[in-house]
C-alpha positions as a Python dict, from the first residue, in 0.01 Angstrom:
ca = {
    (1, 'X'): (0, 0, 0),
    (2, 'X'): (134, -70, -351),
    (3, 'X'): (349, 179, -545),
    (4, 'X'): (64, 220, -794),
    (5, 'X'): (-185, 295, -524),
    (6, 'X'): (56, 540, -361),
    (7, 'X'): (98, 730, -687),
    (8, 'X'): (-281, 738, -757),
    (9, 'X'): (-389, 837, -407),
    (10, 'X'): (-120, 1113, -403),
    (11, 'X'): (-344, 1304, -635),
    (12, 'X'): (-639, 1313, -379),
    (13, 'X'): (-691, 1491, -53),
    (14, 'X'): (-636, 1248, 234),
    (15, 'X'): (-991, 1167, 361),
    (16, 'X'): (-1141, 911, 595),
    (17, 'X'): (-1491, 782, 548),
    (18, 'X'): (-1683, 523, 746),
    (19, 'X'): (-2044, 445, 828),
    (20, 'X'): (-2255, 236, 1068),
    (21, 'X'): (-2603, 96, 1016),
    (22, 'X'): (-2862, 251, 1255),
    (23, 'X'): (-3022, -84, 1327),
    (24, 'X'): (-3043, -44, 1694),
    (25, 'X'): (-2840, -123, 2017),
    (26, 'X'): (-2491, -19, 1938),
    (27, 'X'): (-2258, -223, 2147),
    (28, 'X'): (-1919, -219, 2311),
    (29, 'X'): (-1794, -387, 1986),
    (30, 'X'): (-1911, -81, 1783),
    (31, 'X'): (-1742, 146, 2037),
    (32, 'X'): (-1400, -19, 2045),
    (33, 'X'): (-1398, -127, 1687),
    (34, 'X'): (-1539, 194, 1536),
    (35, 'X'): (-1655, 495, 1742),
    (36, 'X'): (-1357, 519, 1964),
    (37, 'X'): (-1124, 507, 1671),
    (38, 'X'): (-1353, 759, 1477),
    (39, 'X'): (-1304, 1011, 1755),
    (40, 'X'): (-921, 958, 1757),
    (41, 'X'): (-896, 994, 1381),
    (42, 'X'): (-1053, 1334, 1374),
    (43, 'X'): (-756, 1474, 1556),
    (44, 'X'): (-490, 1351, 1320),
    (45, 'X'): (-513, 1628, 1058),
    (46, 'X'): (-714, 1422, 806),
    (47, 'X'): (-1061, 1514, 699),
    (48, 'X'): (-1316, 1273, 860),
    (49, 'X'): (-1664, 1195, 726),
    (50, 'X'): (-1893, 966, 930),
    (51, 'X'): (-2223, 844, 804),
    (52, 'X'): (-2529, 666, 951),
    (53, 'X'): (-2615, 443, 658),
    (54, 'X'): (-2989, 426, 687),
    (55, 'X'): (-3026, 329, 322),
    (56, 'X'): (-2836, 10, 394),
    (57, 'X'): (-3056, -53, 694),
    (58, 'X'): (-3360, -96, 466),
    (59, 'X'): (-3213, -386, 267),
    (60, 'X'): (-3414, -577, 532),
    (61, 'X'): (-3751, -448, 647),
    (62, 'X'): (-3737, -170, 913),
    (63, 'X'): (-4023, -18, 1114),
    (64, 'X'): (-4019, 344, 1009),
    (65, 'X'): (-4059, 482, 1357),
    (66, 'X'): (-3797, 250, 1493),
    (67, 'X'): (-3549, 342, 1205),
    (68, 'X'): (-3602, 714, 1287),
    (69, 'X'): (-3534, 653, 1657),
    (70, 'X'): (-3239, 429, 1590),
    (71, 'X'): (-3081, 675, 1356),
    (72, 'X'): (-3098, 949, 1612),
    (73, 'X'): (-2978, 717, 1882),
    (74, 'X'): (-2676, 614, 1667),
    (75, 'X'): (-2595, 981, 1611),
    (76, 'X'): (-2610, 1033, 1981),
    (77, 'X'): (-2369, 734, 2028),
    (78, 'X'): (-2125, 903, 1785),
    (79, 'X'): (-2131, 1230, 1969),
    (80, 'X'): (-2122, 1087, 2322),
    (81, 'X'): (-1815, 875, 2218),
    (82, 'X'): (-1625, 1189, 2122),
    (83, 'X'): (-1698, 1243, 1761),
    (84, 'X'): (-1727, 1627, 1735),
    (85, 'X'): (-1965, 1748, 1459),
    (86, 'X'): (-1752, 2064, 1437),
    (87, 'X'): (-1437, 1859, 1354),
    (88, 'X'): (-1596, 1566, 1160),
    (89, 'X'): (-1880, 1551, 912),
    (90, 'X'): (-2160, 1357, 1073),
    (91, 'X'): (-2487, 1286, 874),
    (92, 'X'): (-2735, 1020, 775),
    (93, 'X'): (-2691, 878, 425),
    (94, 'X'): (-3048, 931, 293),
    (95, 'X'): (-3001, 1314, 331),
    (96, 'X'): (-2734, 1317, 63),
    (97, 'X'): (-2881, 1179, -272),
    (98, 'X'): (-2540, 1152, -425),
    (99, 'X'): (-2502, 811, -258),
    (100, 'X'): (-2799, 666, -437),
    (101, 'X'): (-2712, 826, -767),
    (102, 'X'): (-2347, 709, -771),
    (103, 'X'): (-2467, 359, -649),
    (104, 'X'): (-2663, 315, -973),
    (105, 'X'): (-2375, 433, -1188),
    (106, 'X'): (-2135, 187, -1016),
    (107, 'X'): (-2395, -96, -1049),
    (108, 'X'): (-2325, -54, -1420),
    (109, 'X'): (-1947, -95, -1368),
    (110, 'X'): (-1942, -369, -1108),
    (111, 'X'): (-1955, -722, -1237),
    (112, 'X'): (-2205, -987, -1142),
    (113, 'X'): (-1927, -1231, -1051),
    (114, 'X'): (-1781, -984, -796),
    (115, 'X'): (-2119, -956, -629),
    (116, 'X'): (-2161, -1342, -612),
    (117, 'X'): (-1834, -1374, -421),
    (118, 'X'): (-1953, -1130, -142),
    (119, 'X'): (-1985, -1336, 170),
    (120, 'X'): (-2219, -1125, 369),
    (121, 'X'): (-2510, -1166, 129),
    (122, 'X'): (-2474, -1538, 179),
    (123, 'X'): (-2454, -1500, 556),
    (124, 'X'): (-2754, -1274, 578),
    (125, 'X'): (-2987, -1425, 313),
    (126, 'X'): (-2908, -1784, 416),
    (127, 'X'): (-3138, -2044, 272),
    (128, 'X'): (-3394, -1794, 180),
    (129, 'X'): (-3186, -1605, -87),
    (130, 'X'): (-3466, -1610, -337),
    (131, 'X'): (-3682, -1420, -94),
    (132, 'X'): (-3418, -1156, -11),
    (133, 'X'): (-3442, -796, -141),
    (134, 'X'): (-3249, -700, -449),
    (135, 'X'): (-3106, -421, -214),
    (136, 'X'): (-2948, -681, 6),
    (137, 'X'): (-2777, -838, -291),
    (138, 'X'): (-2658, -517, -443),
    (139, 'X'): (-2576, -315, -144),
    (140, 'X'): (-2198, -363, -168),
    (141, 'X'): (-2225, -134, -478),
    (142, 'X'): (-2391, 129, -255),
    (143, 'X'): (-2115, 82, 1),
    (144, 'X'): (-1865, 146, -275),
    (145, 'X'): (-2060, 463, -370),
    (146, 'X'): (-2053, 577, 0),
    (147, 'X'): (-1681, 563, -9),
    (148, 'X'): (-1603, 689, -361),
    (149, 'X'): (-1841, 983, -364),
    (150, 'X'): (-1607, 1148, -124),
    (151, 'X'): (-1289, 1038, -307),
    (152, 'X'): (-1205, 855, 20),
    (153, 'X'): (-844, 741, 61),
    (154, 'X'): (-889, 557, 395),
    (155, 'X'): (-1161, 349, 543),
    (156, 'X'): (-1154, 230, 909),
    (157, 'X'): (-1297, -120, 906),
    (158, 'X'): (-1305, -444, 1099),
    (159, 'X'): (-1157, -756, 937),
    (160, 'X'): (-1511, -874, 842),
    (161, 'X'): (-1557, -556, 632),
    (162, 'X'): (-1224, -568, 451),
    (163, 'X'): (-1379, -742, 157),
    (164, 'X'): (-1608, -443, 88),
    (165, 'X'): (-1312, -212, 64),
    (166, 'X'): (-1144, -454, -182),
    (167, 'X'): (-1459, -452, -394),
    (168, 'X'): (-1461, -70, -382),
    (169, 'X'): (-1107, -72, -510),
    (170, 'X'): (-1194, -315, -791),
    (171, 'X'): (-1486, -98, -900),
    (172, 'X'): (-1275, 216, -875),
    (173, 'X'): (-1001, 57, -1088),
    (174, 'X'): (-1243, -72, -1349),
    (175, 'X'): (-1418, 268, -1385),
    (176, 'X'): (-1082, 438, -1421),
    (177, 'X'): (-961, 184, -1676),
    (178, 'X'): (-1292, 174, -1881),
    (179, 'X'): (-1303, 549, -1918),
    (180, 'X'): (-934, 624, -1936),
    (181, 'X'): (-927, 836, -1638),
    (182, 'X'): (-767, 856, -1288),
    (183, 'X'): (-1082, 989, -1134),
    (184, 'X'): (-1144, 761, -831),
    (185, 'X'): (-880, 679, -572),
    (186, 'X'): (-806, 321, -449),
    (187, 'X'): (-918, 346, -78),
    (188, 'X'): (-704, 167, 176),
    (189, 'X'): (-855, -27, 473),
    (190, 'X'): (-742, 91, 818),
    (191, 'X'): (-735, -206, 1070),
    (192, 'X'): (-570, -149, 1389),
    (193, 'X'): (-604, -178, 1776),
    (194, 'X'): (-618, -466, 2019),
    (195, 'X'): (-995, -504, 2014),
    (196, 'X'): (-1102, -436, 1657),
    (197, 'X'): (-1305, -759, 1677),
    (198, 'X'): (-1486, -776, 2011),
    (199, 'X'): (-1634, -1123, 2081),
    (200, 'X'): (-1949, -1229, 2271),
    (201, 'X'): (-1930, -1239, 2649),
    (202, 'X'): (-2104, -1581, 2644),
    (203, 'X'): (-1905, -1741, 2350),
    (204, 'X'): (-1565, -1618, 2275),
    (205, 'X'): (-1572, -1781, 1928),
    (206, 'X'): (-1859, -1546, 1806),
    (207, 'X'): (-1851, -1183, 1748),
    (208, 'X'): (-2037, -954, 1990),
    (209, 'X'): (-2362, -875, 1809),
    (210, 'X'): (-2662, -655, 1867),
    (211, 'X'): (-2874, -932, 1707),
    (212, 'X'): (-2769, -1207, 1961),
    (213, 'X'): (-3080, -1328, 2137),
    (214, 'X'): (-2896, -1312, 2468),
    (215, 'X'): (-2861, -954, 2603),
    (216, 'X'): (-2597, -1093, 2837),
    (217, 'X'): (-2371, -1159, 2542),
    (218, 'X'): (-2310, -793, 2483),
    (219, 'X'): (-2254, -458, 2642),
    (220, 'X'): (-2504, -207, 2492),
    (221, 'X'): (-2393, 150, 2483),
    (222, 'X'): (-2733, 233, 2647),
    (223, 'X'): (-2662, -2, 2945),
    (224, 'X'): (-2634, 176, 3285),
    (225, 'X'): (-2342, 133, 3519),
    (226, 'X'): (-2498, -149, 3714),
    (227, 'X'): (-2586, -343, 3406),
    (228, 'X'): (-2233, -308, 3262),
    (229, 'X'): (-2081, -433, 3585),
    (230, 'X'): (-2312, -726, 3616),
    (231, 'X'): (-2255, -849, 3261),
    (232, 'X'): (-1879, -840, 3292),
    (233, 'X'): (-1890, -1024, 3632),
    (234, 'X'): (-2104, -1293, 3473),
    (235, 'X'): (-1907, -1312, 3150),
    (236, 'X'): (-1807, -1671, 3060),
    (237, 'X'): (-1446, -1761, 3139),
    (238, 'X'): (-1244, -2069, 3224),
    (239, 'X'): (-1099, -2193, 3553),
    (240, 'X'): (-728, -2116, 3475),
    (241, 'X'): (-545, -1809, 3595),
    (242, 'X'): (-414, -1563, 3346),
    (243, 'X'): (-86, -1672, 3196),
    (244, 'X'): (248, -1476, 3206),
    (245, 'X'): (265, -1425, 2826),
    (246, 'X'): (-1, -1346, 2559),
    (247, 'X'): (69, -1674, 2379),
    (248, 'X'): (-79, -1856, 2678),
    (249, 'X'): (-422, -1722, 2560),
    (250, 'X'): (-412, -1878, 2217),
    (251, 'X'): (-652, -2160, 2295),
    (252, 'X'): (-856, -1967, 2556),
    (253, 'X'): (-1105, -1755, 2349),
    (254, 'X'): (-1316, -1621, 2635),
    (255, 'X'): (-1005, -1517, 2839),
    (256, 'X'): (-841, -1365, 2531),
    (257, 'X'): (-1157, -1158, 2456),
    (258, 'X'): (-1168, -1009, 2809),
    (259, 'X'): (-804, -928, 2807),
    (260, 'X'): (-834, -761, 2460),
    (261, 'X'): (-1136, -553, 2589),
    (262, 'X'): (-941, -446, 2907),
    (263, 'X'): (-645, -353, 2677),
    (264, 'X'): (-855, -139, 2442),
    (265, 'X'): (-1040, 38, 2728),
    (266, 'X'): (-716, 109, 2918),
    (267, 'X'): (-507, 210, 2611),
    (268, 'X'): (-256, -72, 2658),
    (269, 'X'): (-153, -375, 2455),
    (270, 'X'): (-290, -717, 2546),
    (271, 'X'): (65, -825, 2638),
    (272, 'X'): (87, -543, 2897),
    (273, 'X'): (-250, -646, 3051),
    (274, 'X'): (-140, -1010, 3074),
    (275, 'X'): (185, -900, 3253),
    (276, 'X'): (-14, -689, 3496),
    (277, 'X'): (-252, -977, 3583),
    (278, 'X'): (-28, -1273, 3540),
    (279, 'X'): (-120, -1561, 3769),
    (280, 'X'): (-441, -1390, 3891),
    (281, 'X'): (-774, -1563, 3845),
    (282, 'X'): (-1085, -1419, 3700),
    (283, 'X'): (-1219, -1348, 4052),
    (284, 'X'): (-965, -1071, 4049),
    (285, 'X'): (-962, -976, 3680),
    (286, 'X'): (-1336, -944, 3607),
    (287, 'X'): (-1419, -701, 3896),
    (288, 'X'): (-1124, -485, 3769),
    (289, 'X'): (-1252, -505, 3404),
    (290, 'X'): (-1599, -418, 3531),
    (291, 'X'): (-1484, -110, 3714),
    (292, 'X'): (-1272, -5, 3421),
    (293, 'X'): (-1574, -51, 3173),
    (294, 'X'): (-1806, 138, 3392),
    (295, 'X'): (-1567, 430, 3423),
    (296, 'X'): (-1526, 450, 3045),
    (297, 'X'): (-1876, 350, 2926),
    (298, 'X'): (-2127, 482, 3178),
    (299, 'X'): (-2061, 853, 3082),
    (300, 'X'): (-2132, 761, 2726),
    (301, 'X'): (-2462, 599, 2824),
    (302, 'X'): (-2551, 913, 3038),
    (303, 'X'): (-2463, 1152, 2749),
    (304, 'X'): (-2665, 944, 2504),
    (305, 'X'): (-2968, 973, 2722),
    (306, 'X'): (-2917, 1356, 2751),
    (307, 'X'): (-2882, 1396, 2377),
    (308, 'X'): (-3187, 1174, 2307),
    (309, 'X'): (-3395, 1408, 2532),
    (310, 'X'): (-3373, 1674, 2259),
    (311, 'X'): (-3388, 1503, 1906),
    (312, 'X'): (-3434, 1843, 1752),
    (313, 'X'): (-3076, 1919, 1827),
    (314, 'X'): (-2970, 1584, 1684),
    (315, 'X'): (-3166, 1645, 1369),
    (316, 'X'): (-3002, 1990, 1331),
    (317, 'X'): (-2659, 1832, 1361),
    (318, 'X'): (-2741, 1569, 1097),
    (319, 'X'): (-2882, 1827, 861),
    (320, 'X'): (-2583, 2060, 889),
    (321, 'X'): (-2358, 1752, 832),
    (322, 'X'): (-2553, 1658, 534),
    (323, 'X'): (-2506, 1994, 390),
    (324, 'X'): (-2132, 1972, 428),
    (325, 'X'): (-2119, 1615, 287),
    (326, 'X'): (-2328, 1731, -15),
    (327, 'X'): (-2075, 2001, -86),
    (328, 'X'): (-1811, 1735, -136),
    (329, 'X'): (-2018, 1471, -294),
    (330, 'X'): (-2218, 1661, -552),
    (331, 'X'): (-1925, 1776, -772),
    (332, 'X'): (-1789, 1414, -772),
    (333, 'X'): (-2118, 1271, -892),
    (334, 'X'): (-2164, 1542, -1143),
    (335, 'X'): (-1817, 1472, -1293),
    (336, 'X'): (-1895, 1108, -1291),
    (337, 'X'): (-2209, 1164, -1507),
    (338, 'X'): (-1986, 1374, -1740),
    (339, 'X'): (-1720, 1111, -1771),
    (340, 'X'): (-1975, 844, -1856),
    (341, 'X'): (-2129, 1060, -2131),
    (342, 'X'): (-2450, 1197, -1969),
    (343, 'X'): (-2575, 1531, -2111),
    (344, 'X'): (-2575, 1783, -1828),
    (345, 'X'): (-2751, 2089, -1953),
    (346, 'X'): (-2900, 2240, -1633),
}
């Protein structure tokens, strides 16, 4: 963090914000890269706000019934993973209108060239960019609004999302400069842990994804114990035993991925795991990983099923969270209108 950022952010309450799209089938990657860390952060004495970004989800077409189910299922995953709605604010984005309002205001601050450099639009739109929705192109400004409407100072992200935090910082800095204020902080990305980027169980060069055609490539948080164990036992590996040092995994992506997953689930470093299993083959390592994963993940799957049996309670939690989020967001948006010169007479 630069000295300038430290001085600016010292004027703001430390606050963490992050969100996940409720587009179905949250995976082990979501758990280790996000949900597990979210639960840990809520006990560090910093206010934590977690959002199911359903307005981001509709940048591509969503079946309405499926979106409702997936939003509730994602909320269940947060809670089952240890996010306590009494400690953290948990809500779905569309219930707090400040997100959409601030997004428009920030659309008028962000520059077209900045949006053109965003890699995720190119990845998602592909060769059909002319047929993509305007929302898919402009959603980084909505993501910036998600962050800035809470005067967020820290954003837990994976490496692939770091660019969005950098854009948010650029938008905040330009707003502050254009209007001669120090109104928005410069949020910092939080990237840590041995498995912040969990890779496919079938191809160690690709990120574990809920959209992969092969269900065997991922561990879904809804998978039962038998399915979890089977997928790890069939995960792609190589014929070599585990090395004595972590450097020996540098050219072995599948082996490195499984070691990183074991490390994250067991609260160890990858180097410690390699030391423990040095010289052993995957015939020994994969069953141990499967047993560990079942012990950690099967209770989450079971709790999600229990929570989804009473969606009324999930909706109550999301509604209460939205009220708490609105109490923080509304004054920020109102002040933004005022700074930009909007007449506010009611």
